[in-house]
C-alpha positions as CSV (number, residue, x, y, z in Angstrom):
1,X,-100.8,1.1,-27.7
2,X,-98.0,3.3,-26.6
3,X,-94.3,2.4,-26.4
4,X,-91.9,4.2,-24.1
5,X,-88.2,3.7,-23.8
6,X,-86.0,3.7,-20.7
7,X,-82.3,3.7,-20.5
8,X,-81.9,3.5,-16.7
9,X,-83.7,2.3,-13.6
10,X,-84.2,5.9,-12.6
11,X,-85.9,6.6,-16.0
12,X,-88.2,3.5,-15.6
13,X,-89.1,4.7,-12.1
14,X,-90.0,8.2,-13.4
15,X,-92.1,6.7,-16.2
16,X,-94.0,4.7,-13.6
17,X,-94.3,7.6,-11.3
18,X,-96.0,9.7,-14.0
19,X,-98.5,6.8,-14.6
20,X,-99.2,6.6,-10.9
21,X,-99.9,10.4,-10.8
22,X,-102.5,9.9,-13.6
23,X,-104.1,6.8,-12.1
24,X,-107.8,7.0,-11.1
25,X,-109.8,5.1,-8.6
26,X,-110.9,1.7,-9.8
27,X,-108.2,1.3,-12.4
28,X,-106.3,-2.0,-12.8
29,X,-102.7,-2.1,-14.1
30,X,-101.4,-5.5,-15.3
31,X,-97.6,-5.7,-15.2
32,X,-95.8,-8.2,-17.4
33,X,-92.1,-9.0,-18.1
34,X,-89.4,-11.6,-17.4
35,X,-87.8,-12.1,-14.1
36,X,-85.4,-9.3,-13.3
37,X,-86.7,-6.9,-16.0
38,X,-87.7,-4.2,-13.5
39,X,-91.3,-4.8,-12.4
40,X,-90.5,-4.0,-8.8
41,X,-88.7,-0.7,-9.8
42,X,-91.8,0.1,-11.8
43,X,-94.1,-0.7,-8.9
44,X,-92.0,1.6,-6.6
45,X,-92.3,4.5,-9.1
46,X,-96.0,3.9,-9.6
47,X,-96.6,3.9,-5.8
48,X,-94.6,7.1,-5.5
49,X,-96.9,8.7,-8.1
50,X,-99.9,7.7,-5.9
51,X,-98.3,9.6,-3.0
52,X,-97.2,6.4,-1.2
53,X,-94.0,6.8,0.8
54,X,-93.8,3.3,2.2
55,X,-91.1,0.8,1.3
56,X,-92.4,-1.1,-1.8
57,X,-91.3,-4.6,-2.5
58,X,-92.7,-7.5,-4.4
59,X,-95.4,-9.3,-2.6
60,X,-94.2,-12.6,-4.0
61,X,-94.9,-14.7,-0.9
62,X,-97.9,-12.7,0.3
63,X,-99.8,-12.5,-3.0
64,X,-101.0,-9.0,-2.2
65,X,-99.8,-6.0,-0.2
66,X,-101.8,-2.9,0.6
67,X,-100.6,0.7,0.7
68,X,-102.4,4.0,1.3
69,X,-101.8,7.0,-0.9
70,X,-104.2,9.2,-2.9
71,X,-106.0,5.9,-3.3
72,X,-105.5,2.5,-1.7
73,X,-103.1,0.5,-3.8
74,X,-103.4,-3.3,-3.9
75,X,-100.1,-4.6,-5.2
76,X,-100.4,-8.2,-6.3
77,X,-97.8,-10.7,-7.4
78,X,-99.6,-13.8,-8.8
79,X,-96.5,-15.6,-10.0
80,X,-97.0,-18.4,-7.5
81,X,-100.8,-18.8,-7.8
82,X,-101.5,-22.4,-8.9
83,X,-105.3,-22.3,-8.4
84,X,-107.5,-19.3,-9.0
85,X,-109.4,-20.2,-5.8
86,X,-106.3,-19.0,-3.9
87,X,-107.0,-15.5,-5.2
88,X,-110.7,-15.6,-4.7
89,X,-110.2,-16.6,-1.0
90,X,-108.2,-13.4,-0.3
91,X,-110.9,-11.2,-1.8
92,X,-109.4,-10.5,-5.2
93,X,-112.8,-9.7,-6.7
94,X,-113.6,-7.2,-4.0
95,X,-110.2,-5.6,-4.3
96,X,-110.3,-5.2,-8.0
97,X,-113.9,-4.1,-8.1
98,X,-113.7,-1.1,-5.7
99,X,-112.2,2.3,-5.6
100,X,-108.7,1.2,-5.1
101,X,-106.0,1.1,-7.7
102,X,-104.6,-2.4,-8.4
103,X,-101.2,-3.3,-9.8
104,X,-100.9,-6.9,-10.7
105,X,-97.5,-8.5,-11.5
106,X,-97.6,-11.6,-13.7
107,X,-101.3,-10.9,-14.6
108,X,-101.3,-13.1,-17.7
109,X,-101.3,-16.1,-15.3
110,X,-104.8,-15.1,-14.2
111,X,-105.9,-13.3,-17.3
112,X,-109.4,-14.9,-17.2
113,X,-110.0,-13.0,-14.0
114,X,-108.8,-9.6,-15.2
115,X,-111.6,-7.2,-16.4
116,X,-111.4,-6.1,-20.0
117,X,-110.8,-2.5,-19.1
118,X,-107.5,-3.2,-17.3
119,X,-104.4,-1.5,-18.6
120,X,-101.5,-3.8,-19.6
121,X,-97.9,-2.8,-19.2
122,X,-95.1,-5.0,-20.6
123,X,-91.5,-4.4,-19.8
124,X,-88.9,-5.9,-22.1
125,X,-85.1,-5.9,-22.3
126,X,-83.2,-5.4,-25.5
127,X,-79.5,-6.1,-24.8
128,X,-78.6,-4.9,-28.2
129,X,-79.6,-1.4,-27.0
130,X,-77.7,-1.7,-23.7
131,X,-77.9,-3.6,-20.4
132,X,-80.2,-0.9,-18.8
133,X,-82.5,-0.4,-21.8
134,X,-86.2,-1.3,-21.3
135,X,-89.1,-1.0,-23.8
136,X,-92.3,-0.3,-21.9
137,X,-95.4,-1.1,-23.8
138,X,-98.7,0.4,-22.6
139,X,-102.0,-1.2,-23.8
140,X,-105.4,0.1,-22.9
141,X,-107.5,-3.0,-22.2
142,X,-107.9,-6.2,-24.0
143,X,-111.0,-7.7,-25.7
């Protein structure tokens, strides 16, 4: 487990960009945190690190958006998933089982479908350390 600290949106973006630069084909990144904590900022930086210049926004109502960079990026938002069959119908298993990189917001809602090798990223606020402060916890897989 690794903990990184950010004191601004720009710093969170840069942290995510560095992770995106190191991402490899077939990797899955699970992004967790409260509403408004900066998951979309993180996704934008991560996509930039993959060489994606498209406008990145949260796929809340689409479930998944696709972007081409060094690798295909499947950006999921599973917050509104009520039944796992919704995911399976859009090809979730194929998308997470190929050579693309997957970034899944709210992944704990579908944790039973996430492979054990996935990387987990949790973003937390700590208002005692300032309004912009974020603690970013990186965890390499879950058993």
